[in-house]
N, CA, C and O atoms as a DFTB+ gen file, in Angstrom:
328 C
 N C O
     1  1      22.147     -29.441       3.557
     2  2      23.171     -28.751       2.807
     3  2      23.538     -29.611       1.603
     4  3      23.858     -30.789       1.767
     5  1      23.498     -29.065       0.438
     6  2      23.805     -29.792      -0.779
     7  2      25.128     -29.299      -1.349
     8  3      25.406     -28.100      -1.377
     9  1      25.935     -30.254      -1.802
    10  2      27.207     -29.891      -2.431
    11  2      27.068     -29.811      -3.943
    12  3      28.004     -29.416      -4.637
    13  1      25.881     -30.191      -4.459
    14  2      25.670     -30.192      -5.891
    15  2      26.252     -31.402      -6.584
    16  3      26.233     -31.477      -7.812
    17  1      26.770     -32.353      -5.821
    18  2      27.367     -33.559      -6.363
    19  2      26.520     -34.743      -5.916
    20  3      26.176     -34.866      -4.741
    21  1      26.190     -35.609      -6.863
    22  2      25.457     -36.813      -6.502
    23  2      26.388     -37.746      -5.731
    24  3      27.463     -38.092      -6.222
    25  1      25.987     -38.152      -4.535
    26  2      26.864     -39.031      -3.747
    27  2      26.915     -40.435      -4.348
    28  3      25.937     -40.934      -4.906
    29  1      28.069     -41.042      -4.217
    30  2      28.228     -42.443      -4.574
    31  2      28.539     -43.185      -3.288
    32  3      29.550     -42.934      -2.633
    33  1      27.659     -44.093      -2.943
    34  2      27.784     -44.804      -1.675
    35  2      27.946     -46.286      -1.951
    36  3      27.222     -46.869      -2.757
    37  1      28.913     -46.886      -1.265
    38  2      29.031     -48.338      -1.308
    39  2      28.471     -48.878       0.001
    40  3      28.645     -48.281       1.063
    41  1      27.807     -49.998      -0.094
    42  2      27.193     -50.625       1.070
    43  2      27.555     -52.097       1.030
    44  3      27.187     -52.805       0.093
    45  1      28.282     -52.565       2.055
    46  2      28.727     -53.951       2.068
    47  2      28.317     -54.645       3.359
    48  3      28.270     -54.031       4.425
    49  1      28.026     -55.919       3.243
    50  2      27.663     -56.755       4.388
    51  2      28.942     -57.402       4.903
    52  3      29.567     -58.205       4.210
    53  1      29.328     -57.044       6.133
    54  2      30.567     -57.556       6.727
    55  2      30.258     -58.584       7.823
    56  3      30.974     -58.653       8.822
    57  1      29.219     -59.366       7.646
    58  2      28.850     -60.358       8.667
    59  2      27.835     -59.778       9.627
    60  3      26.649     -59.692       9.308
    61  1      28.298     -59.375      10.815
    62  2      27.408     -58.799      11.820
    63  2      27.123     -57.324      11.574
    64  3      26.227     -56.758      12.200
    65  1      27.872     -56.693      10.670
    66  2      27.742     -55.254      10.442
    67  2      27.608     -54.948       8.965
    68  3      28.157     -55.647       8.114
    69  1      26.872     -53.896       8.680
    70  2      26.833     -53.314       7.344
    71  2      27.749     -52.097       7.372
    72  3      27.739     -51.330       8.335
    73  1      28.533     -51.921       6.324
    74  2      29.439     -50.788       6.230
    75  2      29.003     -49.919       5.046
    76  3      28.881     -50.401       3.920
    77  1      28.772     -48.643       5.316
    78  2      28.392     -47.669       4.285
    79  2      29.548     -46.696       4.127
    80  3      30.094     -46.200       5.113
    81  1      29.920     -46.425       2.867
    82  2      31.049     -45.534       2.598
    83  2      30.688     -44.569       1.482
    84  3      30.194     -44.973       0.429
    85  1      30.938     -43.305       1.722
    86  2      30.771     -42.273       0.710
    87  2      32.081     -42.188      -0.054
    88  3      33.106     -41.798       0.507
    89  1      32.054     -42.551      -1.331
    90  2      33.305     -42.616      -2.089
    91  2      33.871     -41.242      -2.423
    92  3      35.069     -41.116      -2.675
    93  1      33.029     -40.209      -2.430
    94  2      33.519     -38.849      -2.712
    95  2      34.428     -38.354      -1.587
    96  3      35.488     -37.784      -1.847
    97  1      34.012     -38.573      -0.332
    98  2      34.744     -38.041       0.813
    99  2      35.618     -39.081       1.506
   100  3      36.572     -38.725       2.198
   101  1      35.299     -40.366       1.326
   102  2      35.999     -41.422       2.048
   103  2      35.427     -41.662       3.433
   104  3      35.933     -42.508       4.170
   105  1      34.376     -40.928       3.802
   106  2      33.754     -41.098       5.117
   107  2      33.010     -42.427       5.135
   108  3      32.272     -42.753       4.205
   109  1      33.215     -43.193       6.211
   110  2      32.561     -44.485       6.363
   111  2      31.854     -44.561       7.700
   112  3      32.197     -43.850       8.645
   113  1      30.863     -45.433       7.765
   114  2      30.182     -45.704       9.014
   115  2      29.639     -47.119       8.944
   116  3      29.716     -47.775       7.905
   117  1      29.094     -47.577      10.045
   118  2      28.583     -48.941      10.078
   119  2      27.341     -49.014      10.944
   120  3      27.020     -48.080      11.679
   121  1      26.649     -50.133      10.845
   122  2      25.475     -50.370      11.666
   123  2      25.058     -51.822      11.542
   124  3      25.496     -52.517      10.624
   125  1      24.212     -52.292      12.457
   126  2      23.791     -53.697      12.439
   127  2      22.825     -54.005      11.292
   128  3      22.618     -55.172      10.959
   129  1      22.235     -52.975      10.687
   130  2      21.350     -53.148       9.537
   131  2      21.773     -52.171       8.445
   132  3      22.523     -51.227       8.693
   133  1      21.283     -52.415       7.240
   134  2      21.584     -51.486       6.135
   135  2      21.090     -50.090       6.469
   136  3      21.797     -49.102       6.269
   137  1      19.867     -50.019       6.981
   138  2      19.279     -48.725       7.303
   139  2      20.088     -47.989       8.362
   140  3      20.318     -46.785       8.245
   141  1      20.525     -48.711       9.402
   142  2      21.319     -48.092      10.469
   143  2      22.656     -47.602       9.925
   144  3      23.115     -46.519      10.288
   145  1      23.282     -48.388       9.060
   146  2      24.567     -47.980       8.484
   147  2      24.405     -46.707       7.664
   148  3      25.251     -45.814       7.727
   149  1      23.324     -46.619       6.895
   150  2      23.090     -45.423       6.083
   151  2      22.751     -44.216       6.949
   152  3      23.202     -43.107       6.661
   153  1      21.964     -44.412       8.005
   154  2      21.657     -43.312       8.926
   155  2      22.926     -42.825       9.616
   156  3      23.132     -41.620       9.764
   157  1      23.778     -43.764      10.040
   158  2      25.039     -43.390      10.687
   159  2      25.965     -42.662       9.714
   160  3      26.686     -41.744      10.106
   161  1      25.944     -43.076       8.443
   162  2      26.754     -42.392       7.435
   163  2      26.251     -40.967       7.242
   164  3      27.051     -40.039       7.122
   165  1      24.927     -40.784       7.211
   166  2      24.377     -39.425       7.102
   167  2      24.884     -38.547       8.231
   168  3      25.288     -37.408       8.000
   169  1      24.865     -39.069       9.454
   170  2      25.337     -38.301      10.608
   171  2      26.826     -37.986      10.488
   172  3      27.257     -36.867      10.767
   173  1      27.604     -38.980      10.070
   174  2      29.052     -38.773       9.922
   175  2      29.342     -37.723       8.845
   176  3      30.256     -36.914       8.999
   177  1      28.572     -37.735       7.764
   178  2      28.783     -36.753       6.700
   179  2      28.394     -35.346       7.149
   180  3      29.028     -34.371       6.746
   181  1      27.361     -35.235       7.978
   182  2      27.013     -33.916       8.508
   183  2      28.168     -33.369       9.341
   184  3      28.481     -32.181       9.262
   185  1      28.800     -34.223      10.133
   186  2      29.957     -33.801      10.915
   187  2      31.138     -33.455      10.029
   188  3      31.838     -32.474      10.281
   189  1      31.363     -34.242       9.005
   190  2      32.473     -34.013       8.079
   191  2      32.314     -32.682       7.360
   192  3      33.284     -31.955       7.144
   193  1      31.085     -32.380       6.997
   194  2      30.821     -31.154       6.239
   195  2      30.597     -29.950       7.139
   196  3      30.340     -28.851       6.647
   197  1      30.690     -30.138       8.448
   198  2      30.603     -29.015       9.355
   199  2      29.195     -28.563       9.666
   200  3      28.956     -27.371       9.859
   201  1      28.254     -29.497       9.719
   202  2      26.866     -29.125       9.992
   203  2      26.610     -28.930      11.479
   204  3      25.468     -28.732      11.894
   205  1      27.643     -28.983      12.263
   206  2      27.476     -28.799      13.704
   207  2      27.775     -27.374      14.113
   208  3      28.025     -26.511      13.272
   209  1      27.746     -27.139      15.397
   210  2      28.054     -25.816      15.928
   211  2      29.456     -25.837      16.524
   212  3      29.945     -26.881      16.958
   213  1      30.093     -24.672      16.539
   214  2      31.402     -24.570      17.171
   215  2      31.260     -24.864      18.659
   216  3      30.257     -24.500      19.274
   217  1      32.261     -25.522      19.237
   218  2      32.179     -25.776      20.681
   219  2      32.287     -24.466      21.460
   220  3      32.990     -23.539      21.056
   221  1      31.587     -24.413      22.565
   222  2      31.674     -23.247      23.442
   223  2      32.953     -23.344      24.267
   224  3      33.598     -24.393      24.299
   225  1      33.315     -22.262      24.927
   226  2      34.466     -22.295      25.833
   227  2      34.258     -23.353      26.903
   228  3      35.202     -24.042      27.291
   229  1      33.024     -23.486      27.382
   230  2      32.717     -24.500      28.396
   231  2      32.941     -25.904      27.843
   232  3      33.499     -26.756      28.534
   233  1      32.513     -26.154      26.604
   234  2      32.748     -27.456      25.968
   235  2      34.243     -27.764      25.915
   236  3      34.669     -28.879      26.217
   237  1      35.029     -26.766      25.530
   238  2      36.476     -26.957      25.444
   239  2      37.075     -27.261      26.812
   240  3      37.918     -28.150      26.934
   241  1      36.650     -26.534      27.840
   242  2      37.175     -26.772      29.194
   243  2      36.856     -28.185      29.670
   244  3      37.677     -28.815      30.337
   245  1      35.660     -28.690      29.327
   246  2      35.290     -30.059      29.711
   247  2      36.222     -31.087      29.069
   248  3      36.384     -32.190      29.593
   249  1      36.831     -30.733      27.947
   250  2      37.774     -31.614      27.262
   251  2      39.222     -31.299      27.631
   252  3      40.160     -31.764      26.983
   253  1      39.386     -30.483      28.704
   254  2      40.718     -30.065      29.159
   255  2      41.477     -29.273      28.100
   256  3      42.694     -29.403      27.963
   257  1      40.743     -28.452      27.354
   258  2      41.355     -27.561      26.364
   259  2      41.167     -26.141      26.860
   260  3      40.050     -25.722      27.165
   261  1      42.254     -25.409      26.938
   262  2      42.192     -24.018      27.365
   263  2      41.730     -23.167      26.184
   264  3      42.456     -23.050      25.197
   265  1      40.532     -22.565      26.264
   266  2      40.023     -21.780      25.132
   267  2      40.910     -20.594      24.771
   268  3      40.891     -20.134      23.630
   269  1      41.680     -20.099      25.722
   270  2      42.566     -18.963      25.454
   271  2      43.816     -19.384      24.688
   272  3      44.486     -18.548      24.082
   273  1      44.132     -20.683      24.714
   274  2      45.329     -21.186      24.056
   275  2      44.953     -22.369      23.163
   276  3      45.600     -23.415      23.199
   277  1      43.921     -22.193      22.379
   278  2      43.405     -23.258      21.527
   279  2      44.004     -23.126      20.132
   280  3      43.486     -22.404      19.281
   281  1      45.099     -23.835      19.920
   282  2      45.792     -23.791      18.642
   283  2      45.934     -25.194      18.099
   284  3      46.146     -26.146      18.850
   285  1      45.816     -25.315      16.793
   286  2      46.053     -26.606      16.156
   287  2      47.550     -26.833      16.069
   288  3      48.325     -25.905      15.838
   289  1      47.937     -28.072      16.256
   290  2      49.348     -28.413      16.150
   291  2      49.521     -29.690      15.356
   292  3      48.579     -30.177      14.730
   293  1      50.677     -30.206      15.383
   294  2      51.003     -31.421      14.666
   295  2      50.300     -32.614      15.307
   296  3      50.273     -32.739      16.532
   297  1      49.733     -33.490      14.481
   298  2      49.102     -34.702      15.000
   299  2      50.129     -35.607      15.677
   300  3      49.812     -36.303      16.642
   301  1      51.359     -35.593      15.165
   302  2      52.402     -36.429      15.742
   303  2      52.735     -36.006      17.172
   304  3      53.148     -36.830      17.988
   305  1      52.557     -34.733      17.468
   306  2      52.870     -34.206      18.792
   307  2      51.689     -34.264      19.742
   308  3      51.838     -33.960      20.926
   309  1      50.520     -34.646      19.252
   310  2      49.300     -34.650      20.061
   311  2      49.225     -35.903      20.922
   312  3      49.468     -37.010      20.442
   313  1      48.886     -35.724      22.199
   314  2      48.706     -36.874      23.095
   315  2      47.340     -37.529      22.877
   316  3      47.105     -38.632      23.370
   317  1      46.441     -36.868      22.150
   318  2      45.107     -37.409      21.908
   319  2      45.173     -38.705      21.119
   320  3      44.346     -39.593      21.329
   321  1      46.134     -38.834      20.219
   322  2      46.200     -39.992      19.336
   323  2      47.196     -41.047      19.806
   324  3      47.601     -41.903      19.019
   325  1      47.596     -41.000      21.071
   326  2      48.538     -42.008      21.588
   327  2      47.836     -43.307      21.849
   328  3      48.464     -44.271      22.286
């Protein structure tokens, strides 16, 4: 999937890890090598841009989410981020 925008990526050596960051989206990833960091960034960007499939009702139930009452709410009220 192309957005028509040339990506700008920063790649930094943080000692044991390489960190790759897409400056357009702010999405970052890391890996033990430059290549791994870039591959991980590609995967993270696919997720960010919605290249995945919607979860099934079964997927939601496995995460203790009731598919019949699946509503987004305030992050501050969510127990997921505690």
